[in-house]
C-alpha positions in Angstrom: 163.8 26.2 61.1 164.0 26.8 64.8 166.5 29.5 65.7 169.5 27.3 66.5 172.3 29.8 66.1 174.1 31.9 68.6 173.2 35.6 69.0 176.2 36.9 67.1 175.4 34.7 64.1 171.8 35.9 64.2 172.9 39.5 64.3 175.3 39.1 61.3 172.6 37.4 59.3 170.2 40.2 60.1 172.6 42.9 59.0 173.4 41.1 55.8 169.7 40.6 55.1 169.0 44.3 55.8 171.8 45.4 53.5 170.6 43.0 50.7 167.0 44.3 51.1 168.1 48.0 51.0 171.1 47.9 48.6 170.7 44.6 46.8 174.2 43.7 48.0 176.2 43.4 51.2 179.9 44.3 51.5 182.3 43.7 54.3 182.8 47.4 54.9 179.1 48.0 55.3 178.7 45.1 57.6 181.5 46.3 59.7 180.0 49.8 59.9 176.5 48.5 60.9 178.0 46.1 63.4 180.4 48.7 64.8 183.5 46.5 64.4 186.5 46.4 62.2 186.7 44.5 58.9 188.9 41.8 60.3 186.3 40.9 62.9 183.7 40.8 60.1 186.0 38.5 58.1 186.3 36.1 61.0 182.5 36.1 61.5 181.9 35.6 57.7 184.1 32.5 57.7 182.0 31.0 60.5 178.8 31.9 58.7 180.1 30.3 55.5 181.0 27.1 57.5 177.4 27.1 58.8 176.2 27.4 55.2 174.4 30.7 55.9 176.3 32.8 53.3 178.2 32.7 50.1 181.3 34.9 50.2 184.5 34.8 48.3 187.5 36.8 49.6 187.1 40.5 48.9 183.7 39.8 47.2 180.1 40.5 48.0 178.3 38.7 50.8 175.1 36.9 49.9 172.8 34.9 52.1 172.1 31.3 51.1 168.6 29.8 51.2 169.3 28.6 54.8 170.5 32.1 55.7 167.5 33.8 54.1 165.2 31.4 56.1 166.9 32.3 59.3 166.7 36.1 58.5 163.0 35.9 57.7 162.3 33.9 60.9 164.2 36.6 62.9 162.3 39.3 61.1 159.0 37.7 61.9 159.9 37.1 65.5 160.9 40.7 65.8 157.6 41.9 64.2 155.4 39.8 66.5 157.3 40.8 69.7 157.3 44.5 68.7 153.6 44.4 67.8 152.8 42.7 71.1 154.5 45.4 73.0 153.0 48.3 71.0 149.5 47.0 70.1 148.6 45.0 73.2 150.8 46.3 76.0 150.8 49.9 74.6 154.5 50.4 75.1 156.2 53.4 73.4 157.1 52.2 69.8 160.8 53.2 70.2 161.2 51.3 73.4 159.3 48.3 71.9 161.6 48.4 68.8 164.7 48.4 70.9 163.6 45.6 73.2 162.2 43.5 70.4 165.7 43.6 68.8 167.1 42.1 72.0 164.4 39.6 72.9 164.0 38.0 69.4 167.4 36.3 69.9 166.8 35.0 73.4 163.2 34.0 73.7 162.6 30.2 73.9 160.7 28.8 71.0 157.9 27.5 73.3 157.4 30.9 74.9 157.5 32.6 71.4 154.9 30.1 70.1 152.6 30.9 73.0 153.2 34.6 72.6 152.4 34.3 68.9 149.2 32.4 69.7 148.2 35.0 72.3 148.6 37.8 69.8 146.5 36.0 67.2 143.8 35.3 69.9 143.8 39.0 71.1 143.5 40.2 67.5 140.6 37.8 66.8 138.9 38.8 70.1 139.2 42.5 70.1 136.6 42.9 72.8 139.1 41.4 75.3 141.8 43.7 74.0 139.6 46.8 74.4 138.7 45.8 78.0 142.4 45.4 78.8 143.2 48.8 77.3 140.6 50.4 79.5 142.6 49.4 82.6 
């Protein structure tokens, strides 16, 4: 699945995914707290996510990602990891700065650019002598 959803949709899916990983369940209240919005805003967003077939949610019930939602969440998680690792391991950016910028960039980077970045990271990891020369600069 190419990331074909707007940033807000992606961010809600990430929050739900994180809550499910950590707590086994996601609740509207917890989503609102993580997102920094009120519950009515979350309810509106959840209705849109349900229409996009990314979640299962009954009124006043738990929120669960569908298979499609899980696929999107895992893709975002992988994008985030690769971008963060590129910043930290190759460009030697402070991990906290890298983490913050990876959170932003994962939603906006074009799939062709991301694919090239991913290939570059693999190449650099397989050709560590190049990476060591770069780090000496």
